[in-house]
C-alpha positions as protocol buffer text, in pm:
chain_id: "A"
residue {
  index: 1
  type: MET
  ca { x: -984 y: -1197 z: -588 }
}
residue {
  index: 2
  type: ASN
  ca { x: -894 y: -859 z: -740 }
}
residue {
  index: 3
  type: TYR
  ca { x: -805 y: -726 z: -397 }
}
residue {
  index: 4
  type: PHE
  ca { x: -599 y: -1032 z: -312 }
}
residue {
  index: 5
  type: VAL
  ca { x: -412 y: -1032 z: -621 }
}
residue {
  index: 6
  type: ILE
  ca { x: -317 y: -663 z: -632 }
}
residue {
  index: 7
  type: GLU
  ca { x: -241 y: -639 z: -254 }
}
residue {
  index: 8
  type: GLY
  ca { x: -5 y: -947 z: -297 }
}
residue {
  index: 9
  type: TYR
  ca { x: -189 y: -1197 z: -68 }
}
residue {
  index: 10
  type: LYS
  ca { x: -91 y: -1488 z: -259 }
}
residue {
  index: 11
  type: ASP
  ca { x: -226 y: -1766 z: -24 }
}
residue {
  index: 12
  type: ALA
  ca { x: -551 y: -1573 z: 33 }
}
residue {
  index: 13
  type: ALA
  ca { x: -568 y: -1538 z: -367 }
}
residue {
  index: 14
  type: GLU
  ca { x: -510 y: -1932 z: -406 }
}
residue {
  index: 15
  type: THR
  ca { x: -767 y: -2024 z: -133 }
}
residue {
  index: 16
  type: PHE
  ca { x: -1032 y: -1786 z: -266 }
}
residue {
  index: 17
  type: SER
  ca { x: -987 y: -1917 z: -620 }
}
residue {
  index: 18
  type: GLN
  ca { x: -1034 y: -2270 z: -504 }
}
residue {
  index: 19
  type: GLU
  ca { x: -1326 y: -2212 z: -280 }
}
residue {
  index: 20
  type: CYS
  ca { x: -1522 y: -1988 z: -534 }
}
residue {
  index: 21
  type: GLY
  ca { x: -1400 y: -2168 z: -863 }
}
residue {
  index: 22
  type: LEU
  ca { x: -1268 y: -1822 z: -994 }
}
residue {
  index: 23
  type: SER
  ca { x: -953 y: -1808 z: -1205 }
}
residue {
  index: 24
  type: PRO
  ca { x: -721 y: -1512 z: -1112 }
}
residue {
  index: 25
  type: SER
  ca { x: -634 y: -1264 z: -1390 }
}
residue {
  index: 26
  type: ILE
  ca { x: -259 y: -1342 z: -1359 }
}
residue {
  index: 27
  type: ASP
  ca { x: -44 y: -1630 z: -1263 }
}
residue {
  index: 28
  type: VAL
  ca { x: -70 y: -1641 z: -886 }
}
residue {
  index: 29
  type: ASP
  ca { x: 305 y: -1747 z: -846 }
}
residue {
  index: 30
  type: SER
  ca { x: 410 y: -1417 z: -983 }
}
residue {
  index: 31
  type: ILE
  ca { x: 251 y: -1250 z: -678 }
}
residue {
  index: 32
  type: GLN
  ca { x: 549 y: -1396 z: -471 }
}
residue {
  index: 33
  type: ASP
  ca { x: 792 y: -1152 z: -621 }
}
residue {
  index: 34
  type: ARG
  ca { x: 571 y: -859 z: -518 }
}
residue {
  index: 35
  type: MET
  ca { x: 520 y: -996 z: -176 }
}
residue {
  index: 36
  type: ASN
  ca { x: 895 y: -1034 z: -127 }
}
residue {
  index: 37
  type: ILE
  ca { x: 952 y: -664 z: -223 }
}
residue {
  index: 38
  type: ARG
  ca { x: 676 y: -540 z: -5 }
}
residue {
  index: 39
  type: ASN
  ca { x: 773 y: -744 z: 294 }
}
residue {
  index: 40
  type: ALA
  ca { x: 1136 y: -615 z: 248 }
}
residue {
  index: 41
  type: ILE
  ca { x: 1016 y: -256 z: 261 }
}
residue {
  index: 42
  type: GLN
  ca { x: 778 y: -322 z: 561 }
}
residue {
  index: 43
  type: ASN
  ca { x: 1069 y: -478 z: 746 }
}
residue {
  index: 44
  type: GLY
  ca { x: 1288 y: -184 z: 679 }
}
residue {
  index: 45
  type: ASN
  ca { x: 1514 y: -339 z: 416 }
}
residue {
  index: 46
  type: VAL
  ca { x: 1460 y: -83 z: 144 }
}
residue {
  index: 47
  type: GLU
  ca { x: 1799 y: -161 z: -25 }
}
residue {
  index: 48
  type: GLU
  ca { x: 1695 y: -528 z: -68 }
}
residue {
  index: 49
  type: ALA
  ca { x: 1366 y: -419 z: -215 }
}
residue {
  index: 50
  type: ILE
  ca { x: 1541 y: -189 z: -457 }
}
residue {
  index: 51
  type: GLU
  ca { x: 1768 y: -493 z: -573 }
}
residue {
  index: 52
  type: ARG
  ca { x: 1475 y: -715 z: -603 }
}
residue {
  index: 53
  type: VAL
  ca { x: 1281 y: -471 z: -820 }
}
residue {
  index: 54
  type: ASN
  ca { x: 1595 y: -418 z: -1054 }
}
residue {
  index: 55
  type: ASP
  ca { x: 1615 y: -798 z: -1082 }
}
residue {
  index: 56
  type: LEU
  ca { x: 1246 y: -812 z: -1175 }
}
residue {
  index: 57
  type: ASN
  ca { x: 1253 y: -510 z: -1416 }
}
residue {
  index: 58
  type: PRO
  ca { x: 1508 y: -244 z: -1392 }
}
residue {
  index: 59
  type: GLU
  ca { x: 1305 y: -1 z: -1592 }
}
residue {
  index: 60
  type: ILE
  ca { x: 1044 y: 53 z: -1318 }
}
residue {
  index: 61
  type: LEU
  ca { x: 1292 y: 275 z: -1114 }
}
residue {
  index: 62
  type: ASP
  ca { x: 1472 y: 412 z: -1423 }
}
residue {
  index: 63
  type: THR
  ca { x: 1156 y: 551 z: -1564 }
}
residue {
  index: 64
  type: ASN
  ca { x: 997 y: 679 z: -1219 }
}
residue {
  index: 65
  type: PRO
  ca { x: 1228 y: 940 z: -1054 }
}
residue {
  index: 66
  type: LYS
  ca { x: 954 y: 1015 z: -791 }
}
residue {
  index: 67
  type: LEU
  ca { x: 923 y: 655 z: -694 }
}
residue {
  index: 68
  type: TYR
  ca { x: 1300 y: 621 z: -680 }
}
residue {
  index: 69
  type: PHE
  ca { x: 1343 y: 929 z: -457 }
}
residue {
  index: 70
  type: HIS
  ca { x: 1058 y: 788 z: -216 }
}
residue {
  index: 71
  type: LEU
  ca { x: 1255 y: 469 z: -178 }
}
residue {
  index: 72
  type: GLN
  ca { x: 1586 y: 668 z: -101 }
}
residue {
  index: 73
  type: GLN
  ca { x: 1368 y: 876 z: 129 }
}
residue {
  index: 74
  type: GLN
  ca { x: 1277 y: 569 z: 310 }
}
residue {
  index: 75
  type: ARG
  ca { x: 1632 y: 441 z: 335 }
}
residue {
  index: 76
  type: LEU
  ca { x: 1709 y: 778 z: 488 }
}
residue {
  index: 77
  type: ILE
  ca { x: 1430 y: 728 z: 747 }
}
residue {
  index: 78
  type: GLU
  ca { x: 1558 y: 380 z: 834 }
}
residue {
  index: 79
  type: TYR
  ca { x: 1910 y: 528 z: 920 }
}
residue {
  index: 80
  type: ILE
  ca { x: 1742 y: 781 z: 1145 }
}
residue {
  index: 81
  type: ARG
  ca { x: 1527 y: 520 z: 1307 }
}
residue {
  index: 82
  type: GLU
  ca { x: 1837 y: 305 z: 1377 }
}
residue {
  index: 83
  type: GLY
  ca { x: 2036 y: 597 z: 1522 }
}
residue {
  index: 84
  type: LYS
  ca { x: 2280 y: 593 z: 1245 }
}
residue {
  index: 85
  type: ILE
  ca { x: 2313 y: 969 z: 1227 }
}
residue {
  index: 86
  type: ALA
  ca { x: 2654 y: 990 z: 1044 }
}
residue {
  index: 87
  type: GLU
  ca { x: 2528 y: 763 z: 788 }
}
residue {
  index: 88
  type: ALA
  ca { x: 2204 y: 957 z: 764 }
}
residue {
  index: 89
  type: LEU
  ca { x: 2381 y: 1275 z: 683 }
}
residue {
  index: 90
  type: GLU
  ca { x: 2623 y: 1124 z: 432 }
}
residue {
  index: 91
  type: PHE
  ca { x: 2335 y: 952 z: 250 }
}
residue {
  index: 92
  type: ALA
  ca { x: 2128 y: 1270 z: 237 }
}
residue {
  index: 93
  type: GLN
  ca { x: 2411 y: 1462 z: 103 }
}
residue {
  index: 94
  type: ASP
  ca { x: 2529 y: 1215 z: -158 }
}
residue {
  index: 95
  type: GLU
  ca { x: 2194 y: 1063 z: -272 }
}
residue {
  index: 96
  type: LEU
  ca { x: 1905 y: 1307 z: -194 }
}
residue {
  index: 97
  type: ALA
  ca { x: 2036 y: 1659 z: -189 }
}
residue {
  index: 98
  type: PRO
  ca { x: 2121 y: 1653 z: -558 }
}
residue {
  index: 99
  type: ARG
  ca { x: 1776 y: 1544 z: -645 }
}
residue {
  index: 100
  type: GLY
  ca { x: 1631 y: 1799 z: -401 }
}
residue {
  index: 101
  type: GLU
  ca { x: 1817 y: 2065 z: -597 }
}
residue {
  index: 102
  type: GLU
  ca { x: 1646 y: 1959 z: -920 }
}
residue {
  index: 103
  type: ASN
  ca { x: 1294 y: 1927 z: -780 }
}
residue {
  index: 104
  type: PRO
  ca { x: 1129 y: 2173 z: -518 }
}
residue {
  index: 105
  type: GLU
  ca { x: 883 y: 1898 z: -417 }
}
residue {
  index: 106
  type: PHE
  ca { x: 1177 y: 1654 z: -333 }
}
residue {
  index: 107
  type: LEU
  ca { x: 1356 y: 1924 z: -152 }
}
residue {
  index: 108
  type: GLU
  ca { x: 1053 y: 1994 z: 78 }
}
residue {
  index: 109
  type: GLU
  ca { x: 1023 y: 1614 z: 144 }
}
residue {
  index: 110
  type: LEU
  ca { x: 1398 y: 1582 z: 225 }
}
residue {
  index: 111
  type: GLU
  ca { x: 1372 y: 1880 z: 452 }
}
residue {
  index: 112
  type: ARG
  ca { x: 1085 y: 1732 z: 645 }
}
residue {
  index: 113
  type: THR
  ca { x: 1267 y: 1407 z: 665 }
}
residue {
  index: 114
  type: MET
  ca { x: 1585 y: 1568 z: 802 }
}
residue {
  index: 115
  type: ALA
  ca { x: 1371 y: 1752 z: 1065 }
}
residue {
  index: 116
  type: LEU
  ca { x: 1365 y: 1416 z: 1243 }
}
residue {
  index: 117
  type: LEU
  ca { x: 1723 y: 1482 z: 1354 }
}
residue {
  index: 118
  type: ALA
  ca { x: 1632 y: 1784 z: 1544 }
}
residue {
  index: 119
  type: PHE
  ca { x: 1472 y: 1580 z: 1823 }
}
residue {
  index: 120
  type: ASP
  ca { x: 1648 y: 1342 z: 2057 }
}
residue {
  index: 121
  type: ASP
  ca { x: 1295 y: 1197 z: 2131 }
}
residue {
  index: 122
  type: LYS
  ca { x: 1151 y: 1121 z: 1795 }
}
residue {
  index: 123
  type: THR
  ca { x: 813 y: 1061 z: 1966 }
}
residue {
  index: 124
  type: VAL
  ca { x: 754 y: 1441 z: 2016 }
}
residue {
  index: 125
  type: SER
  ca { x: 882 y: 1555 z: 1677 }
}
residue {
  index: 126
  type: PRO
  ca { x: 609 y: 1718 z: 1466 }
}
residue {
  index: 127
  type: VAL
  ca { x: 722 y: 1479 z: 1178 }
}
residue {
  index: 128
  type: ARG
  ca { x: 713 y: 1155 z: 1394 }
}
residue {
  index: 129
  type: ASP
  ca { x: 461 y: 1015 z: 1150 }
}
residue {
  index: 130
  type: LEU
  ca { x: 758 y: 935 z: 920 }
}
residue {
  index: 131
  type: LEU
  ca { x: 858 y: 672 z: 1167 }
}
residue {
  index: 132
  type: HIS
  ca { x: 512 y: 519 z: 1196 }
}
residue {
  index: 133
  type: PRO
  ca { x: 456 y: 188 z: 1014 }
}
residue {
  index: 134
  type: SER
  ca { x: 211 y: 349 z: 789 }
}
residue {
  index: 135
  type: GLN
  ca { x: 505 y: 527 z: 619 }
}
residue {
  index: 136
  type: ARG
  ca { x: 651 y: 209 z: 512 }
}
residue {
  index: 137
  type: GLN
  ca { x: 328 y: 88 z: 411 }
}
residue {
  index: 138
  type: ARG
  ca { x: 282 y: 398 z: 185 }
}
residue {
  index: 139
  type: THR
  ca { x: 620 y: 332 z: 14 }
}
residue {
  index: 140
  type: ALA
  ca { x: 543 y: -26 z: -23 }
}
residue {
  index: 141
  type: SER
  ca { x: 218 y: 47 z: -191 }
}
residue {
  index: 142
  type: GLU
  ca { x: 347 y: 301 z: -426 }
}
residue {
  index: 143
  type: LEU
  ca { x: 611 y: 58 z: -548 }
}
residue {
  index: 144
  type: ASN
  ca { x: 359 y: -225 z: -565 }
}
residue {
  index: 145
  type: ALA
  ca { x: 148 y: -10 z: -782 }
}
residue {
  index: 146
  type: ALA
  ca { x: 445 y: 69 z: -1030 }
}
residue {
  index: 147
  type: ILE
  ca { x: 530 y: -292 z: -1048 }
}
residue {
  index: 148
  type: LEU
  ca { x: 160 y: -379 z: -1158 }
}
residue {
  index: 149
  type: THR
  ca { x: 175 y: -104 z: -1404 }
}
residue {
  index: 150
  type: SER
  ca { x: 475 y: -233 z: -1560 }
}
residue {
  index: 151
  type: GLN
  ca { x: 306 y: -568 z: -1589 }
}
residue {
  index: 152
  type: SER
  ca { x: -2 y: -409 z: -1753 }
}
residue {
  index: 153
  type: GLN
  ca { x: -188 y: -509 z: -1452 }
}
residue {
  index: 154
  type: GLU
  ca { x: -462 y: -319 z: -1253 }
}
residue {
  index: 155
  type: LYS
  ca { x: -310 y: -138 z: -972 }
}
residue {
  index: 156
  type: ASP
  ca { x: -600 y: -27 z: -769 }
}
residue {
  index: 157
  type: PRO
  ca { x: -823 y: -296 z: -596 }
}
residue {
  index: 158
  type: LYS
  ca { x: -1195 y: -265 z: -672 }
}
residue {
  index: 159
  type: LEU
  ca { x: -1310 y: -381 z: -330 }
}
residue {
  index: 160
  type: PRO
  ca { x: -1262 y: -54 z: -132 }
}
residue {
  index: 161
  type: ASN
  ca { x: -1437 y: 149 z: -405 }
}
residue {
  index: 162
  type: MET
  ca { x: -1710 y: -115 z: -406 }
}
residue {
  index: 163
  type: LEU
  ca { x: -1765 y: -79 z: -25 }
}
residue {
  index: 164
  type: LYS
  ca { x: -1779 y: 309 z: -58 }
}
residue {
  index: 165
  type: MET
  ca { x: -2050 y: 276 z: -325 }
}
residue {
  index: 166
  type: LEU
  ca { x: -2240 y: 30 z: -103 }
}
residue {
  index: 167
  type: VAL
  ca { x: -2223 y: 258 z: 195 }
}
residue {
  index: 168
  type: TRP
  ca { x: -2341 y: 555 z: -17 }
}
residue {
  index: 169
  type: ALA
  ca { x: -2620 y: 378 z: -179 }
}
residue {
  index: 170
  type: GLN
  ca { x: -2747 y: 247 z: 146 }
}
residue {
  index: 171
  type: ASP
  ca { x: -2743 y: 596 z: 295 }
}
residue {
  index: 172
  type: GLU
  ca { x: -2947 y: 714 z: 4 }
}
residue {
  index: 173
  type: LEU
  ca { x: -3199 y: 429 z: 41 }
}
residue {
  index: 174
  type: ASP
  ca { x: -3237 y: 487 z: 422 }
}
residue {
  index: 175
  type: GLU
  ca { x: -3423 y: 801 z: 351 }
}
residue {
  index: 176
  type: LYS
  ca { x: -3661 y: 652 z: 110 }
}
residue {
  index: 177
  type: VAL
  ca { x: -3752 y: 272 z: 136 }
}
residue {
  index: 178
  type: LEU
  ca { x: -3725 y: -37 z: 342 }
}
residue {
  index: 179
  type: TYR
  ca { x: -3484 y: -283 z: 198 }
}
residue {
  index: 180
  type: PRO
  ca { x: -3243 y: -561 z: 304 }
}
residue {
  index: 181
  type: LYS
  ca { x: -2937 y: -360 z: 436 }
}
residue {
  index: 182
  type: MET
  ca { x: -2586 y: -481 z: 489 }
}
residue {
  index: 183
  type: LYS
  ca { x: -2536 y: -439 z: 854 }
}
residue {
  index: 184
  type: ASN
  ca { x: -2189 y: -569 z: 873 }
}
residue {
  index: 185
  type: LEU
  ca { x: -1950 y: -523 z: 576 }
}
residue {
  index: 186
  type: VAL
  ca { x: -1699 y: -786 z: 721 }
}
residue {
  index: 187
  type: THR
  ca { x: -1951 y: -1067 z: 758 }
}
residue {
  index: 188
  type: ALA
  ca { x: -2204 y: -932 z: 485 }
}
residue {
  index: 189
  type: GLU
  ca { x: -2472 y: -982 z: 760 }
}
residue {
  index: 190
  type: LEU
  ca { x: -2815 y: -844 z: 608 }
}
residue {
  index: 191
  type: VAL
  ca { x: -3111 y: -715 z: 802 }
}
residue {
  index: 192
  type: ASP
  ca { x: -3453 y: -643 z: 665 }
}
residue {
  index: 193
  type: GLY
  ca { x: -3645 y: -317 z: 708 }
}
residue {
  index: 194
  type: ASN
  ca { x: -3760 y: -423 z: 1062 }
}
residue {
  index: 195
  type: ASN
  ca { x: -3387 y: -512 z: 1166 }
}
residue {
  index: 196
  type: ASN
  ca { x: -3447 y: -866 z: 1155 }
}
residue {
  index: 197
  type: THR
  ca { x: -3138 y: -1063 z: 1038 }
}
residue {
  index: 198
  type: THR
  ca { x: -3155 y: -1243 z: 699 }
}
residue {
  index: 199
  type: THR
  ca { x: -2928 y: -1479 z: 503 }
}
residue {
  index: 200
  type: ASN
  ca { x: -2562 y: -1400 z: 459 }
}
residue {
  index: 201
  type: SER
  ca { x: -2441 y: -1336 z: 97 }
}
residue {
  index: 202
  type: GLY
  ca { x: -2064 y: -1291 z: 165 }
}
residue {
  index: 203
  type: ASN
  ca { x: -1906 y: -1489 z: -110 }
}
residue {
  index: 204
  type: ASN
  ca { x: -2127 y: -1353 z: -378 }
}
residue {
  index: 205
  type: PHE
  ca { x: -2026 y: -993 z: -276 }
}
residue {
  index: 206
  type: LEU
  ca { x: -1667 y: -1048 z: -247 }
}
residue {
  index: 207
  type: SER
  ca { x: -1618 y: -1260 z: -565 }
}
residue {
  index: 208
  type: THR
  ca { x: -1609 y: -947 z: -801 }
}
C-alpha cells in the first residue's frame, strides 16, 4: 500500500486496499493530483506540470530552487528533443543562465544539457542519456517527493528497501542454515531447503 500511494498508483492503491482490508494513510483521491503532474512530465509537458504544482501549492517551487531549476532544465531538454533550437537557446539564456551564474552546480548541469546541441545525431552524443525516458522519470520523481513532503507524507516507498533487506538476509542465511527461501520476489514463491516449492505468501509480504 505504501508503495502504491507514494508512487501515485491510485487504482492499484484502491484495489489493494479493498482486497487486503487495509486503510490508506491518506485520502486516495488526493493521489490523482500527483498522478496528473507526474504524467505531464513523463509526456514532456513540463509547463503544464509547473502550472498544476503552483495550483496545488505555490510554495513547493518557491522554496525549492534546485527542484525548480531541474524542471526548467527539463523544459530545455524538451525544446532540444523537438528540434526547437532557437527556442532552446532563448530559454537557456533567459531562464537558466542567470541561475547558473549564481550556482556552480546549476551551471555544470546547464552546460551538460547544452552539449546536446553539439550533435545533429543525438544518439551518439555523450549526454544522450538526457533524452532517455529515465530522465523524465527522475524529474517526475523529484517533484513527486517534494509534493509529498509539503503534505507531511512519506516520500520514499518502503518496499524497495524491504526487498533489499530480504535479499541480504537470505544471502547471509544461505551460508548457515536451511530455511524456506523466497525464490521469486514477484510471486513470493518459496522453496524449502531441498528446493521444493512451498506455499505462496504474497499478500502478507506486500501489505506492509
